[in-house]
C-alpha positions as CSV (number, residue, x, y, z in Angstrom):
1,M,0.0,0.0,0.0
2,K,2.9,2.3,0.8
3,A,4.4,1.7,-2.6
4,F,1.1,2.7,-4.3
5,W,1.3,6.2,-2.7
6,T,5.0,6.7,-3.0
7,R,6.0,4.9,-6.2
8,R,3.0,4.7,-8.5
9,L,2.2,7.8,-10.6
10,I,-1.5,7.6,-10.0
11,G,-0.9,7.3,-6.2
12,Q,1.3,10.4,-6.2
13,W,-1.2,12.4,-8.3
14,I,-4.1,11.5,-6.0
15,M,-2.0,12.2,-2.9
16,V,-0.9,15.7,-4.2
17,M,-4.4,16.6,-5.3
18,L,-6.0,15.5,-2.0
19,L,-3.3,17.3,0.0
20,A,-3.9,20.5,-2.1
21,L,-7.7,20.1,-1.5
22,G,-7.2,19.6,2.2
23,I,-4.9,22.6,2.6
24,S,-7.2,24.9,0.5
25,Q,-10.3,23.8,2.3
26,V,-8.8,24.3,5.7
27,L,-7.6,27.8,4.7
28,F,-10.9,28.6,3.2
29,Y,-12.7,27.4,6.3
30,F,-10.7,29.6,8.6
31,I,-11.0,32.6,6.4
32,F,-14.7,32.0,5.9
33,R,-15.2,31.3,9.6
34,A,-13.4,34.5,10.6
35,E,-15.5,36.6,8.2
36,Q,-18.7,34.8,9.3
37,M,-17.9,35.4,13.0
38,R,-17.2,39.1,12.3
39,S,-20.5,39.5,10.4
40,L,-22.4,37.6,13.1
41,R,-20.8,39.7,15.8
42,E,-22.0,42.9,14.1
43,V,-25.5,41.5,13.8
44,R,-25.6,40.3,17.4
45,R,-24.2,43.6,18.6
46,E,-27.0,45.5,16.7
47,E,-29.6,43.1,18.0
48,F,-28.3,43.5,21.6
49,L,-28.3,47.3,21.3
50,A,-31.7,47.3,19.8
51,R,-33.1,45.2,22.6
52,T,-31.3,47.4,25.1
53,A,-32.8,50.6,23.5
54,S,-36.3,49.1,23.8
55,V,-35.8,48.3,27.4
56,V,-34.5,51.8,28.1
57,R,-37.5,53.4,26.4
58,L,-39.9,51.3,28.4
59,V,-38.1,52.0,31.6
60,N,-38.2,55.7,31.0
61,T,-42.0,55.5,30.2
62,V,-43.4,53.5,33.1
63,G,-43.0,53.7,36.8
64,P,-40.4,51.9,38.9
65,E,-43.0,49.3,40.1
66,L,-43.0,47.9,36.5
67,H,-39.3,47.7,36.0
68,S,-39.0,44.1,37.1
69,E,-41.7,43.0,34.8
70,I,-40.0,44.8,31.9
71,L,-36.7,43.0,32.6
72,G,-38.5,39.7,32.9
73,A,-40.1,40.2,29.5
74,A,-36.9,41.4,27.9
75,N,-34.7,38.5,29.2
76,T,-34.0,35.5,27.0
77,P,-31.8,32.4,27.4
78,V,-29.0,34.4,25.8
79,V,-29.7,38.0,27.0
80,R,-30.1,39.0,30.6
81,F,-30.8,42.5,32.1
82,W,-30.7,43.6,35.7
83,F,-30.5,46.9,37.7
84,T,-27.8,48.1,40.0
85,T,-27.6,51.3,42.1
86,A,-24.1,52.1,40.7
87,S,-21.8,51.2,37.9
88,I,-19.5,48.3,38.2
89,E,-16.0,49.5,37.1
90,D,-14.1,46.3,37.5
91,P,-14.6,44.2,34.3
92,I,-13.8,40.9,36.2
93,A,-16.3,41.7,38.9
94,W,-18.9,42.6,36.3
95,Q,-18.2,39.3,34.4
96,N,-18.7,37.3,37.5
97,E,-22.0,38.9,38.2
98,G,-23.0,38.5,34.5
99,R,-22.1,34.9,34.6
100,N,-24.3,34.3,37.7
101,K,-27.2,36.0,35.9
102,M,-26.7,33.7,32.8
103,L,-26.7,30.6,35.1
104,E,-30.2,31.5,36.3
105,P,-32.9,29.6,34.4
106,P,-33.5,29.4,31.6
107,R,-29.9,28.8,30.9
108,P,-28.3,29.0,27.4
109,P,-26.3,26.0,26.1
110,A,-22.8,25.7,27.6
111,A,-23.5,28.6,30.0
112,A,-21.2,27.0,32.6
113,D,-18.3,27.5,30.1
114,L,-18.0,31.2,30.5
115,P,-14.6,31.9,32.0
116,P,-13.8,35.5,33.0
117,Q,-11.9,37.4,30.2
118,A,-9.0,39.2,31.8
119,D,-8.3,41.6,28.9
120,A,-11.9,42.9,28.6
121,K,-12.6,46.6,29.2
122,W,-15.4,49.1,29.0
123,D,-15.7,51.1,25.8
124,K,-17.9,54.1,25.2
125,Q,-20.6,54.0,22.5
126,H,-20.1,56.1,19.4
127,P,-22.3,59.3,19.8
128,N,-23.8,58.8,16.3
129,E,-25.1,55.4,17.2
130,R,-28.5,54.7,18.8
131,P,-29.5,57.8,20.9
132,E,-31.1,55.6,23.5
133,T,-27.8,53.9,24.2
134,A,-25.4,56.7,23.5
135,S,-24.4,56.9,27.2
136,A,-23.9,53.1,27.4
137,R,-20.5,51.5,27.9
138,L,-19.9,48.2,26.0
139,M,-17.6,45.3,26.8
140,H,-16.6,42.9,24.1
141,L,-16.5,39.3,25.4
142,E,-14.7,37.2,22.8
143,D,-14.6,34.1,24.9
144,W,-18.4,34.4,25.5
145,N,-19.2,35.2,21.9
146,G,-21.1,38.1,23.3
147,F,-21.1,41.5,25.0
148,G,-21.6,43.2,28.3
149,L,-23.3,46.6,28.7
150,Q,-24.1,49.1,31.4
151,M,-25.7,52.5,31.2
152,P,-27.4,55.0,33.6
153,V,-31.2,55.1,33.3
154,G,-32.0,57.3,36.2
155,P,-30.7,58.7,39.5
156,N,-28.7,55.9,41.2
157,L,-30.1,53.4,38.7
158,W,-27.9,51.5,36.2
159,L,-29.1,49.1,33.6
160,Q,-26.8,46.1,33.3
161,G,-27.0,43.7,30.3
162,V,-25.1,40.6,29.1
163,Y,-25.3,38.8,25.8
164,A,-23.7,35.3,25.6
165,K,-24.3,32.8,22.9
166,P,-21.6,30.1,22.8
167,A,-20.5,29.3,19.2
168,S,-20.3,25.9,17.7
169,T,-16.9,24.1,18.2
170,G,-16.5,22.7,14.7
171,P,-17.5,23.0,11.0
172,P,-21.1,22.0,10.1
173,W,-22.0,18.7,8.6
174,Y,-22.4,20.0,5.1
175,Y,-18.8,21.2,5.2
176,H,-17.6,17.7,5.6
177,L,-20.0,16.5,2.9
178,S,-18.6,19.0,0.4
179,M,-15.1,18.0,1.3
180,G,-16.0,14.3,0.6
181,I,-17.6,15.1,-2.7
182,S,-14.7,17.3,-3.8
183,A,-12.2,14.6,-2.8
184,V,-14.1,11.9,-4.8
185,L,-14.4,14.1,-7.9
186,L,-10.7,15.1,-7.7
187,T,-9.7,11.4,-7.2
188,L,-11.7,10.4,-10.3
189,G,-10.2,13.2,-12.3
190,A,-6.7,12.2,-11.2
191,V,-7.3,8.6,-12.2
192,M,-8.6,9.5,-15.6
193,L,-5.7,12.0,-16.2
194,V,-3.0,9.5,-15.0
195,R,-4.4,6.7,-17.1
196,R,-4.2,9.0,-20.1
197,V,-0.6,9.8,-19.2
198,G,0.4,6.5,-17.7
199,R,-0.6,4.1,-20.4
200,P,1.8,5.5,-23.0
201,L,4.5,5.6,-20.4
202,E,3.9,2.0,-19.4
203,R,4.1,0.9,-23.0
204,L,7.3,3.0,-23.5
205,A,8.9,1.4,-20.4
206,E,7.9,-2.1,-21.6
207,A,9.2,-1.5,-25.1
208,A,12.5,-0.1,-23.7
209,E,13.0,-3.2,-21.6
210,K,12.3,-5.5,-24.5
211,V,14.6,-3.5,-26.8
212,G,17.3,-3.8,-24.1
213,R,16.9,-7.5,-24.2
214,G,17.4,-7.6,-28.0
215,E,13.8,-8.2,-29.0
216,E,12.3,-6.7,-32.2
217,M,9.6,-4.2,-31.4
218,A,7.1,-2.6,-33.8
219,P,7.1,1.2,-33.6
220,L,5.0,2.5,-30.7
221,P,1.8,4.4,-31.5
222,E,2.4,8.1,-31.0
223,E,-0.6,9.3,-28.9
224,G,-1.4,11.2,-25.8
225,A,-0.2,14.7,-24.8
226,D,2.4,16.5,-26.9
227,D,5.2,15.7,-24.4
228,I,4.3,12.0,-24.5
229,R,4.0,11.9,-28.3
230,H,7.4,13.6,-28.7
231,T,9.0,11.1,-26.2
232,T,7.5,8.1,-28.1
233,A,8.6,9.5,-31.5
234,A,12.1,9.9,-30.1
235,F,12.1,6.3,-28.8
236,N,10.9,5.0,-32.2
237,R,13.8,6.9,-33.9
238,M,16.3,5.6,-31.4
239,Q,15.1,2.0,-31.9
240,E,15.5,2.3,-35.6
241,R,18.9,3.8,-35.3
242,L,20.0,1.0,-32.9
243,R,18.7,-1.6,-35.2
244,R,20.6,-0.2,-38.2
245,F,23.7,0.2,-36.1
246,V,23.7,-3.4,-34.9
247,Q,23.0,-4.7,-38.4
248,D,25.8,-2.6,-39.9
249,R,28.3,-3.8,-37.3
250,T,27.2,-7.4,-37.6
251,Q,27.5,-7.3,-41.4
252,M,30.9,-5.7,-41.1
253,V,32.2,-8.4,-38.8
254,A,30.7,-11.1,-41.0
255,A,32.3,-9.6,-44.1
256,M,35.7,-9.3,-42.4
257,S,35.6,-12.9,-41.2
258,H,34.5,-14.1,-44.7
259,D,37.2,-12.2,-46.5
260,L,39.9,-13.5,-44.1
261,R,39.3,-17.0,-45.1
262,T,40.7,-16.5,-48.6
263,P,44.2,-15.1,-47.6
264,I,44.4,-17.7,-44.8
265,T,43.8,-20.5,-47.3
266,S,46.3,-19.0,-49.7
267,M,48.9,-18.7,-47.0
268,R,48.3,-22.3,-45.9
269,L,48.9,-23.5,-49.5
270,R,52.2,-21.6,-49.6
271,A,53.2,-23.0,-46.2
272,E,53.0,-26.5,-47.7
273,F,56.0,-25.7,-49.8
274,I,58.2,-24.8,-46.8
275,S,61.0,-27.4,-46.7
276,E,61.7,-27.3,-43.0
277,A,59.1,-29.6,-41.4
278,D,59.1,-28.1,-37.9
279,T,58.6,-24.6,-39.2
280,R,56.0,-25.7,-41.7
281,E,53.9,-27.5,-39.0
282,K,54.0,-24.5,-36.7
283,I,52.9,-22.1,-39.5
284,I,50.1,-24.5,-40.6
285,A,48.9,-24.9,-37.0
286,T,48.8,-21.1,-36.6
287,L,46.9,-20.6,-39.9
288,D,44.4,-23.4,-38.9
289,E,43.8,-21.6,-35.7
290,M,43.3,-18.3,-37.4
291,K,40.9,-20.0,-39.8
292,A,38.9,-21.5,-36.9
293,I,38.7,-18.1,-35.2
294,A,37.5,-16.5,-38.5
295,E,34.9,-19.2,-39.1
296,S,33.6,-19.1,-35.5
297,T,33.3,-15.3,-35.7
298,L,31.5,-15.6,-39.0
299,A,29.1,-18.2,-37.6
300,F,28.4,-16.0,-34.6
301,A,27.8,-12.9,-36.8
302,R,25.4,-14.9,-39.0
303,E,23.4,-16.0,-35.9
304,E,23.3,-12.5,-34.6
305,A,22.0,-11.2,-37.9
306,A,19.2,-13.8,-37.9
307,T,16.6,-12.2,-35.6
308,E,14.8,-14.7,-33.4
309,P,11.4,-13.7,-31.9
310,T,10.8,-13.8,-28.1
311,R,8.2,-16.3,-27.0
312,T,7.1,-18.2,-23.9
313,V,8.6,-21.7,-23.6
314,D,9.0,-24.2,-20.8
315,L,12.4,-23.4,-19.5
316,N,12.5,-26.7,-17.6
317,A,11.8,-28.7,-20.7
318,L,14.3,-26.7,-22.7
319,L,17.1,-27.5,-20.3
320,E,16.1,-31.1,-19.9
321,S,16.1,-31.6,-23.7
322,L,19.5,-29.9,-24.1
323,C,21.1,-32.1,-21.4
324,D,19.6,-35.3,-22.9
325,D,21.0,-34.4,-26.3
326,L,24.5,-33.8,-24.8
327,A,24.3,-37.0,-22.7
328,G,23.3,-38.9,-25.9
329,L,26.6,-37.7,-27.4
330,G,28.5,-39.5,-24.6
331,W,29.0,-36.5,-22.4
332,D,28.7,-36.7,-18.6
333,V,25.7,-34.3,-18.3
334,T,22.8,-34.6,-15.8
335,F,19.8,-32.5,-15.1
336,A,17.5,-32.5,-12.1
337,P,14.0,-32.2,-13.7
338,G,11.4,-30.0,-11.9
339,N,8.0,-28.5,-12.5
340,R,6.9,-26.8,-15.7
341,T,8.4,-23.3,-15.9
342,P,6.9,-21.0,-18.5
343,W,9.5,-18.3,-19.4
344,R,9.8,-15.6,-22.1
345,C,13.1,-15.8,-24.0
346,R,14.6,-16.5,-27.4
347,P,14.7,-20.3,-27.2
348,D,17.4,-21.0,-29.7
349,A,19.7,-18.3,-28.4
350,M,19.2,-19.4,-24.8
351,R,19.8,-23.0,-25.7
352,R,23.1,-22.0,-27.4
353,A,24.2,-20.0,-24.3
354,V,23.5,-22.8,-21.8
355,R,25.1,-25.3,-24.2
356,N,28.3,-23.3,-24.3
357,V,28.4,-23.2,-20.5
358,V,27.7,-26.9,-20.2
359,E,30.3,-27.8,-22.8
360,N,32.9,-25.6,-21.0
361,S,32.1,-27.5,-17.7
362,V,32.5,-30.9,-19.4
363,R,35.7,-29.9,-21.3
364,Y,37.5,-28.5,-18.2
365,G,35.6,-30.0,-15.3
366,H,34.9,-33.6,-16.6
367,R,31.1,-33.4,-16.0
368,A,28.2,-31.0,-15.7
369,R,25.3,-31.1,-13.2
370,V,22.6,-28.7,-14.3
371,A,19.8,-27.4,-12.0
372,L,17.0,-24.9,-12.3
373,E,15.5,-22.9,-9.4
374,V,12.7,-20.2,-9.7
375,R,12.7,-17.4,-7.2
376,G,9.7,-15.2,-7.9
377,Q,10.2,-13.4,-11.2
378,R,13.8,-14.6,-11.6
379,A,15.2,-18.0,-12.6
380,L,18.6,-19.3,-11.5
381,I,20.3,-21.9,-13.6
382,T,23.4,-23.5,-12.0
383,V,26.0,-25.7,-13.8
384,D,28.4,-27.5,-11.5
385,D,31.6,-29.4,-12.6
386,D,34.3,-31.4,-10.8
387,G,37.3,-29.5,-12.1
388,T,40.0,-27.6,-10.2
389,G,38.2,-24.2,-10.4
390,I,39.8,-21.0,-11.5
391,S,41.5,-18.1,-9.8
392,E,39.4,-15.1,-8.7
393,E,41.1,-12.8,-11.1
394,D,40.3,-15.1,-14.0
395,S,36.6,-15.4,-13.1
396,E,35.8,-12.3,-15.2
397,R,38.6,-12.5,-17.7
398,V,37.4,-15.8,-19.2
399,F,34.3,-14.0,-20.5
400,N,36.5,-11.8,-22.8
401,P,36.6,-12.9,-26.5
402,F,39.4,-15.3,-27.5
403,V,40.6,-15.8,-23.9
404,R,41.6,-19.4,-23.2
405,L,42.9,-20.6,-19.8
406,E,43.8,-23.9,-21.3
407,S,47.5,-23.5,-22.2
408,S,47.7,-26.0,-25.1
409,R,47.1,-25.0,-28.7
410,N,44.7,-27.9,-29.2
411,R,41.4,-26.5,-30.4
412,G,39.7,-29.8,-29.5
413,T,40.4,-29.2,-25.8
414,G,40.6,-25.4,-25.7
415,G,38.3,-24.1,-28.5
416,V,38.9,-20.6,-29.7
417,G,37.8,-18.8,-26.6
418,L,34.4,-17.5,-27.8
419,G,32.0,-19.9,-25.9
420,L,31.7,-18.0,-22.6
421,S,31.8,-14.7,-24.3
422,I,28.9,-15.6,-26.6
423,A,27.0,-17.1,-23.6
424,R,27.3,-13.9,-21.6
425,T,26.3,-11.8,-24.6
426,I,23.1,-13.8,-25.1
427,I,22.2,-14.0,-21.4
428,R,22.7,-10.2,-20.9
429,S,20.6,-9.5,-23.9
430,H,17.9,-11.3,-22.0
431,G,18.4,-8.9,-19.1
432,G,20.2,-11.5,-17.0
433,D,23.8,-12.2,-16.1
434,I,26.3,-15.1,-15.7
435,T,29.0,-15.4,-13.0
436,L,31.6,-18.1,-12.1
437,A,32.5,-19.1,-8.6
438,N,34.5,-21.9,-7.0
439,R,32.5,-24.3,-5.0
440,P,33.5,-25.0,-1.3
441,G,33.8,-28.7,-2.0
442,G,35.8,-28.3,-5.1
443,G,34.9,-27.6,-8.7
444,L,33.4,-24.6,-10.4
445,R,29.8,-23.3,-10.5
446,A,28.3,-21.2,-13.2
447,N,25.3,-19.1,-12.1
448,I,22.9,-18.0,-14.8
449,E,20.3,-15.6,-13.6
450,L,17.4,-14.6,-15.8
451,P,14.5,-12.2,-15.2
452,N,11.0,-12.7,-16.4
453,D,9.4,-9.2,-15.8
């Protein structure tokens, strides 16, 4: 799951878009909330002052005996009025008294959560505001989401008023609903966009992998956005140039090897006329070796020029058939058969590569024991022999063309030194690799690792 969000393109797009949505929605909520609270505060302030003005007009109209009834009618769960004989200058003392009034029934919601606000102070009303409350002093109570007010309404008579309406603690339900709908729409948009971008990229990556393994690929369709189409067109041009380059080099090597056979044959004929037998035999042996190298190179170039398609075969059956054929020739070759193993490769080329390794093991290590092990999307072919092994510095050098660790000049025992080089070229063209290592109990092990992804 972690790989989906961090490695897949669609996961990264969805994560970025949802993150942007979340940040923008949070910022929008706080900005909207601040503006909403400011507007509501102004409305509540006007409502509170209007109610206070009505109370003041009534108080100035009727006698003192009706003042308590006026206050009782004017009080609500969120607005309370009461009289004092003097002003209360201390804001904290006034807030304590106002809180006690709010706790009287009927109580507003969360009336118990009205802590005193230490930074509150009395402010005078603007003279141009309501004339009835022009002499009032107003206290802004942010923590109460309300106001406090006191104003003289007669000799030794002060009207006290408090407005407290605790605000909601979180965004409304429809805010979460809109967030969910926006997230779903953005996710669907990201999926559609990434599929449009990702499909050509996946085809491009698959084609690049196949080209790297030597497979023939038809030109990719140039579709999608301009950037993707330009990339695909560049890949198609690169593939065509690589194909021409390989063909030209292969044809050049084949031509050189073919043309060398004529002068070598001519030199061999002339060497037959050398009177000194020892010198004649050495020259002829050298020319025969040169001819064998040229013919081996020519055969290799011809096989490389013949393009073999990649297809799925049973790798277990391919190895078993190869080992049976070699054992039928009298070679000491065994294979431990296993389960059916479907694998994508170029069968003839793979058969030749494994054959070269097995022949090398029999020639220098007397026998070859071949085994196949599948590990997930990778196959490991091991070829063990009973020889003396090789030194660590030679384990890489033997893969160079025309390198022979066998010191004699006998091509029957030493070949021309192209077997392992050809095997590694074929295996690496399949995306795998081959290494040599001495076994602890003696002998040499060739490890052939092949991918199937």
